[in-house]
C-alpha positions as CSV (number, residue, x, y, z in Angstrom):
1,M,72.7,22.2,100.7
2,L,71.9,25.6,99.1
3,L,69.2,27.7,100.8
4,N,66.9,27.4,97.8
5,E,67.0,23.6,98.2
6,L,65.9,23.5,101.9
7,S,62.4,22.5,102.9
8,D,60.3,23.4,105.9
9,G,61.5,21.7,109.1
10,I,64.9,20.5,107.8
11,E,67.9,20.7,110.2
12,I,70.9,22.8,109.0
13,D,74.5,22.6,110.0
14,Q,76.5,24.7,107.5
15,V,78.4,27.9,106.8
16,L,76.4,31.0,105.5
17,I,77.5,34.6,105.0
18,V,76.0,37.5,106.9
19,R,74.5,40.0,104.6
20,D,73.0,42.3,107.2
21,V,72.7,42.8,111.0
22,E,70.1,44.9,112.6
23,R,69.5,45.6,116.3
24,R,65.7,46.0,116.9
25,Q,63.5,46.8,119.9
26,R,61.3,44.1,121.4
27,R,57.8,44.8,122.6
28,D,58.8,44.3,126.2
29,G,61.5,47.0,125.9
30,G,64.4,44.7,125.3
31,E,66.4,44.2,122.1
32,Y,67.0,41.5,119.6
33,L,69.1,41.0,116.5
34,R,67.8,40.3,113.0
35,L,70.4,38.7,110.8
36,Q,70.1,38.1,107.1
37,L,72.1,35.0,106.2
38,A,72.8,34.0,102.7
39,D,74.5,31.9,100.1
40,R,74.7,32.2,96.4
41,S,71.2,30.9,95.9
42,G,69.3,33.3,98.2
43,A,68.9,34.7,101.7
44,V,67.0,33.9,104.9
45,S,66.2,35.8,108.1
46,C,67.4,34.7,111.6
47,M,66.4,36.2,115.0
48,V,68.8,36.2,117.9
49,W,67.3,36.8,121.3
50,E,70.2,36.2,123.7
51,E,73.9,37.0,124.0
52,L,73.5,39.9,121.5
53,A,76.9,41.5,122.0
54,E,78.8,38.2,121.4
55,V,76.7,37.4,118.4
56,Q,77.0,40.9,116.9
57,E,80.8,40.7,117.3
58,L,80.9,37.4,115.5
59,A,78.2,38.0,112.9
60,S,79.3,41.3,111.3
61,A,78.1,42.1,107.8
62,G,80.2,40.1,105.3
63,A,81.4,37.5,107.7
64,P,80.9,33.8,107.2
65,V,79.4,32.0,110.1
66,H,78.7,28.4,111.0
67,V,74.9,28.1,111.6
68,R,73.1,25.3,113.4
69,G,69.4,25.3,113.6
70,R,66.1,24.5,111.9
71,Y,64.9,26.0,108.6
72,T,61.2,26.9,108.9
73,V,58.7,28.6,106.6
74,H,56.5,31.0,108.6
75,P,53.0,31.4,107.0
76,R,53.3,35.2,107.4
77,F,57.0,36.1,107.4
78,G,58.3,33.4,105.1
79,P,61.6,31.4,105.5
80,Q,63.5,31.8,108.7
81,I,66.1,29.9,110.7
82,N,65.3,29.0,114.3
83,L,68.9,29.3,115.6
84,R,70.5,26.9,118.1
85,A,74.2,27.8,117.7
86,L,76.2,30.4,115.8
87,E,80.0,30.2,115.7
88,A,83.1,31.0,113.7
89,P,83.6,28.6,110.8
90,V,86.6,26.3,110.6
91,P,89.0,27.5,108.0
92,G,88.8,25.4,104.8
93,S,85.3,24.2,105.6
94,Y,83.6,26.4,103.0
95,E,84.2,28.0,99.6
96,M,83.4,31.8,99.4
97,K,82.1,31.4,95.8
98,D,79.3,29.2,97.2
99,L,78.2,32.0,99.5
100,L,78.3,35.1,97.3
101,D,75.4,35.9,94.9
102,G,76.2,36.7,91.2
103,P,74.8,37.2,87.7
104,A,73.2,34.4,85.8
105,R,75.5,34.9,82.8
106,E,79.2,34.5,82.6
107,I,81.2,37.7,82.9
108,E,83.1,37.0,79.7
109,Q,79.8,36.8,77.8
110,M,78.6,40.1,79.2
111,E,81.9,41.8,78.3
112,G,81.7,40.5,74.8
113,E,78.1,41.9,74.4
114,V,79.3,45.3,75.7
115,R,82.0,45.3,73.0
116,D,79.5,44.3,70.3
117,L,77.2,47.2,71.4
118,L,80.0,49.7,71.5
119,A,80.9,48.8,67.9
120,T,77.4,50.0,66.7
121,I,77.9,53.6,67.9
122,Q,78.4,55.8,64.9
123,E,78.9,59.3,66.4
124,P,82.7,59.8,66.6
125,H,82.7,61.9,69.8
126,L,80.5,59.4,71.6
127,R,82.8,56.6,70.4
128,R,85.8,58.5,71.9
129,L,83.9,59.0,75.2
130,L,83.0,55.3,75.4
131,E,86.5,54.3,74.6
132,R,87.8,56.3,77.5
133,V,85.3,54.6,79.8
134,F,85.3,51.0,78.4
135,G,88.8,50.7,77.0
136,E,90.6,47.6,78.1
137,S,93.2,49.6,80.0
138,S,90.7,52.1,81.5
139,E,90.6,52.4,85.2
140,M,86.9,53.1,84.9
141,W,86.3,49.8,83.0
142,A,88.2,47.9,85.7
143,G,85.8,49.2,88.3
144,Y,82.7,49.0,86.1
145,R,83.0,45.3,85.3
146,V,83.0,44.3,89.0
147,A,80.9,46.9,90.8
148,P,77.5,46.1,92.2
149,A,74.3,47.7,90.9
150,A,72.8,48.3,94.3
151,K,73.1,47.6,98.0
152,Y,70.0,45.4,98.2
153,Y,67.1,45.7,95.8
154,H,68.5,44.5,92.5
155,Q,71.8,43.0,91.3
156,A,73.4,43.7,94.6
157,Y,76.5,41.6,93.9
158,R,79.8,41.6,92.1
159,H,79.4,42.3,88.3
160,G,75.9,43.6,89.0
161,L,76.5,47.0,87.5
162,L,77.7,45.5,84.3
163,E,74.8,43.2,84.1
164,H,72.2,45.9,84.8
165,C,73.7,48.6,82.5
166,L,74.2,46.2,79.7
167,G,70.6,45.0,79.9
168,V,69.3,48.6,79.9
169,A,71.5,49.5,77.0
170,Q,70.5,46.5,75.0
171,A,66.8,47.2,75.6
172,V,67.2,50.9,74.7
173,S,69.0,49.9,71.5
174,A,66.2,47.5,70.5
175,I,63.4,50.0,71.3
176,S,65.1,53.1,69.7
177,A,64.0,52.1,66.2
178,T,60.3,51.6,67.4
179,F,59.6,55.3,68.2
180,P,60.5,58.2,65.9
181,G,62.8,61.0,66.8
182,I,65.1,59.1,69.2
183,D,68.9,59.5,68.7
184,R,69.9,55.9,69.2
185,D,73.6,56.7,69.7
186,V,72.8,59.2,72.5
187,A,70.3,56.9,74.1
188,V,72.6,53.8,74.1
189,T,75.5,55.9,75.4
190,G,73.4,57.3,78.2
191,A,72.1,53.8,79.1
192,L,75.7,52.5,79.4
193,L,76.8,55.5,81.5
194,H,73.7,56.3,83.6
195,D,74.8,54.5,86.7
196,I,78.6,55.1,86.5
197,G,78.5,57.1,89.7
198,K,78.1,53.8,91.6
199,L,81.8,53.2,91.1
200,E,82.3,55.7,93.8
201,A,79.0,55.4,95.6
202,Y,79.4,51.8,96.8
203,T,82.1,49.9,98.6
204,D,84.0,47.3,96.6
205,D,83.8,44.5,99.1
206,P,81.5,41.9,97.5
207,R,80.8,40.3,101.0
208,S,79.2,43.4,102.3
209,I,78.0,46.1,100.0
210,D,77.4,49.5,101.5
211,L,77.5,53.2,100.6
212,T,80.8,55.0,100.7
213,D,81.2,58.4,102.4
214,A,81.1,60.0,98.9
215,G,77.9,58.0,98.1
216,R,76.2,59.3,101.2
217,L,77.4,62.9,100.9
218,H,77.0,63.4,97.1
219,G,74.8,60.6,95.8
220,E,75.5,58.4,92.8
221,I,73.9,60.7,90.3
222,A,76.1,63.7,91.1
223,L,79.2,61.5,91.2
224,G,78.4,60.0,87.8
225,Y,77.6,63.3,86.2
226,Y,80.8,64.9,87.2
227,R,82.9,61.9,86.3
228,I,81.5,61.9,82.7
229,R,81.6,65.7,82.5
230,R,85.3,65.6,83.3
231,A,85.9,62.9,80.7
232,I,84.0,64.9,78.0
233,E,86.0,68.0,78.8
234,D,89.2,66.1,78.0
235,I,87.9,65.3,74.5
236,A,88.8,68.2,72.1
237,G,85.9,69.5,70.1
238,F,83.2,67.6,71.9
239,P,79.9,69.3,70.8
240,A,78.3,71.2,73.7
241,E,74.7,70.0,72.8
242,L,75.9,66.4,72.7
243,A,77.5,66.8,76.1
244,Q,74.3,68.3,77.4
245,A,72.2,65.4,76.0
246,V,74.3,62.7,77.7
247,G,74.6,64.7,80.9
248,H,70.8,65.1,81.1
249,I,70.3,61.4,80.8
250,I,72.6,60.8,83.8
251,L,71.0,63.6,85.9
252,S,67.4,62.5,85.2
253,H,67.5,58.8,85.1
254,H,65.7,58.3,88.5
255,G,62.8,60.0,86.8
256,T,61.4,62.3,89.6
257,L,62.8,64.8,92.1
258,E,61.5,62.7,95.1
259,H,63.5,59.8,93.8
260,G,66.8,61.7,93.8
261,S,67.0,63.2,90.3
262,P,67.9,66.9,90.3
263,V,65.8,67.2,87.0
264,V,63.1,65.2,85.4
265,P,63.6,63.6,81.9
266,C,63.0,66.3,79.3
267,T,64.2,64.5,76.1
268,R,63.1,61.4,74.3
269,E,66.4,59.7,75.0
270,A,66.3,60.5,78.8
271,T,62.7,59.4,79.0
272,L,63.5,56.1,77.3
273,V,66.6,55.4,79.5
274,H,64.6,56.2,82.7
275,M,61.7,53.9,81.8
276,I,64.0,51.0,80.8
277,D,66.2,51.5,83.9
278,N,63.2,51.4,86.1
279,L,61.9,48.3,84.4
280,G,65.3,46.6,84.7
281,G,65.5,47.4,88.4
282,R,62.0,46.1,89.1
283,L,62.6,42.9,87.2
284,G,65.9,42.5,89.1
285,S,63.9,42.6,92.3
286,F,61.8,39.7,91.0
287,D,65.0,37.7,90.6
288,R,66.0,38.6,94.2
289,L,62.6,37.6,95.6
290,E,62.5,34.3,93.8
291,K,65.9,33.4,95.1
292,E,64.6,34.0,98.7
293,L,61.5,31.8,98.3
294,A,61.3,28.5,100.0
295,P,60.7,25.4,97.8
296,G,57.1,25.0,96.8
297,R,56.1,28.7,97.5
298,R,54.9,30.9,94.7
299,W,54.2,34.1,96.6
300,S,56.8,36.4,98.2
301,G,56.2,38.6,101.2
302,F,55.6,42.3,100.7
303,D,58.5,44.0,99.1
304,R,59.1,47.8,99.0
305,A,60.9,47.7,95.6
306,I,57.8,46.4,93.8
307,A,55.3,47.9,96.3
308,G,53.6,44.5,96.8
309,S,54.1,40.7,96.7
310,A,55.6,38.8,93.7
311,F,53.9,35.8,92.2
312,F,55.8,33.0,90.4
313,A,53.4,30.8,88.6
314,E,56.1,28.5,87.1
315,R,57.1,27.4,90.6
316,G,53.8,25.5,91.1
317,V,53.7,21.7,90.8
318,E,50.7,19.8,89.7
319,G,48.9,18.4,92.7
320,E,50.9,20.5,95.1
321,E,49.1,22.7,97.7
322,V,50.0,26.3,96.9
323,A,50.4,28.8,99.7
324,E,47.9,31.7,99.7
325,P,49.1,35.3,99.0
326,P,50.7,36.7,102.1
327,V,49.4,39.5,104.1
328,P,51.1,42.7,103.0
329,V,53.4,43.4,106.0
330,R,56.2,45.9,105.7
331,E,58.2,44.8,108.6
332,A,58.6,41.3,110.2
333,A,59.1,41.7,113.9
C-alpha cells in the first residue's frame, strides 16, 4: 500500500525510501534518530530510540529500507511509524519508481508546453538566448529537464525544476497583458531562467537531493546569473539593456535581501516574476503537505514554508469526524 492509503493503526511490512536522517538530543541527555520515510505518495516520520549507529548505517538518505511497524496518526504531530524492525530490502522486492516522488504531469507534456511557450517569444536576441538553453542538444536543457526545484519545500523531485519554471512562465505570460508597461518577452524569458542556478546548486541523485559545494558556497542565484551572463556574452550584438533586464530578474527573484537576493526587484518584469515565483513555491508546498496527510485528515501540522497549517476542505467526507486544527508546533520531538 502507498503511504497515503494507510489508516491509523494499520500494520506495515514494506519497503520505503529514506528521505532524511537527523540525530537529535533526548530530554534525558541521550540521543535518538528521526527518519523521514517516503514513497511516491508522501512521507512519514519515524523515531529510532535504540541501536542508533546500526540504523544510521543502514538508513542513509536515499537508501531503500524494509520497514516493519505500526502506522499511527498522532493528534499533535501527525502520521508516524512506530518501528519494530528496520532492515535492508531483498533485491527485486520493490520498484524504485514506486518510492520516488514526481510531478503530476507527464514529462513529455511539460516539454511540449515549453516548446509552445518558446515559440511565442518575438525578440530575436532573447530567442537566441533561449535556444542556447533549451535547444534539444543543449547540455543545459539536459540538466534542466530532470533537475529538482528544491531540496524539500516544493517540487523536490526529478523534473521539479521544469515543472516549477514552466508554471511560473505560463502564469507570467498570462498576466503580462493584464498590467500595462510589462515587456512580456523579457518577463517570460526571466521566468524560464530565474532558477537555472539550481542545475549546479543541487545534486542530481533523485533519491537524496542536497546542496552541492557550489550551491553552499555561491548560492543558486549567483550561479544562475553567471551562467546566463556567459551565455549572453557569446551572442553577438546582444543589447546591453536587454541583458541587464534579464540579469536583474535572476538576481532579484527571491524578492528581499534577507531571502538571499543581492538586490530587490526594481522593474515591472522582475516584480512580476518574483510574485509568481513566490506563489508557485507556496502552492507547491500545499501539494507536499497534502501528500503527507493521513487519510481523513484535513489539517496539516505547522509548516515553515507557509508559516502556518494548511487546510484541505475537499478531503472531508460527509458524516466523517474531522480533526481539529493542530497546535502550531515548529518541531516534533
